[in-house]
C-alpha positions in Angstrom: 87.9 84.5 92.4 89.8 87.8 92.5 93.6 87.7 92.3 96.1 90.3 93.3 99.6 90.1 92.1 102.4 92.5 93.3 105.0 93.6 90.8 108.2 95.6 91.3 109.1 98.6 89.2 110.8 96.3 86.7 107.7 94.2 86.2 108.8 91.1 88.1 106.1 89.2 89.7 106.7 89.3 93.5 103.7 88.0 95.3 100.2 86.6 94.7 97.1 87.0 96.9 93.8 85.2 96.5 92.3 85.6 100.0 89.7 88.4 100.0 91.0 89.8 103.4 94.6 90.2 102.0 93.5 91.6 98.8 91.3 94.2 100.6 94.0 95.1 102.9 96.6 95.6 100.2 94.3 97.5 97.9 93.1 99.8 100.8 96.7 101.1 101.2 96.3 102.5 97.6 92.7 103.9 98.3 91.2 101.1 96.1 88.0 99.4 97.0 86.6 96.2 95.5 83.8 93.7 96.1 81.1 91.6 94.7 77.8 92.5 93.0 75.7 92.0 96.1 77.8 94.6 98.1 78.3 97.2 95.4 77.6 100.7 96.5 74.7 102.5 94.8 75.7 103.6 91.2 78.8 101.4 91.1 79.3 99.7 87.8 79.7 96.0 88.2 82.0 94.2 85.6 80.3 92.0 83.0 83.4 90.1 82.1 86.8 89.3 83.6 89.2 92.3 83.6 92.7 93.2 84.7 93.5 96.4 86.3 97.0 97.6 87.1 97.4 100.3 89.8 100.7 102.1 90.4 101.8 101.4 94.1 104.8 102.3 96.0 107.7 100.3 94.7 105.8 99.0 91.6 102.4 97.9 90.5 99.4 95.8 91.8 97.7 93.6 89.3 94.1 93.0 89.9 92.3 90.2 88.1 88.5 90.4 88.6 85.7 88.1 87.4 82.2 89.1 86.1 80.0 90.3 88.9 82.8 92.1 90.9 83.6 95.9 91.0 86.6 98.0 91.6 86.7 101.6 92.6 89.8 103.6 92.2 90.5 106.9 93.8 90.3 110.0 91.5 93.5 110.5 89.7 94.9 107.1 90.4 97.5 106.0 87.9 96.1 102.9 86.4 95.8 100.6 83.4 92.9 98.3 82.2 93.1 95.3 80.0 90.1 92.9 79.4 91.9 90.7 76.9 89.4 91.5 74.1 90.8 94.7 72.6 94.1 96.6 72.8 94.1 98.6 76.0 93.1 102.3 75.6 96.2 103.2 77.5 99.2 100.9 76.8 100.4 98.9 79.7 104.0 99.5 80.8 106.1 97.1 78.6 107.3 95.0 81.7 103.8 94.1 82.8 101.9 91.0 81.4 98.7 91.5 79.4 95.5 89.8 80.4 96.1 86.5 78.7 99.6 86.2 80.0 98.5 87.2 83.6 95.8 84.4 83.6 98.3 81.9 82.3 100.6 82.8 85.1 97.9 82.5 87.7 96.9 79.1 86.3 100.5 77.9 86.6 100.9 79.3 90.1 97.8 77.4 91.2 98.7 74.1 89.5 96.3 74.4 86.7 97.0 73.9 83.0 95.7 76.8 80.7 95.0 74.1 77.9 92.7 72.2 80.3 90.7 75.4 81.0 89.7 75.7 77.2 
């Protein structure tokens, strides 16, 4: 299940979307497309593990958590950051934004799940 979180410029978590339609609508305003493996455009790389993308948006950032089998397409030159939770991000995330593991923990908390139960 993809998750879209909206952050302000200070890194405060403002809103969360898990509905495909709302995610698509919000991302399209930034020129970002996404989908699942079965609808991937020819040549589009599909993620083989969960990953977190941050895209700079008007008034802050969009945090996009995707699962294996999903894809994301960013417009050329889009200011973005990537974190898969396995290695230090190649480009450091802005200090105020949560890294992969903290993002996942917050999503679990928001949905009423316990991170300890997931392991």
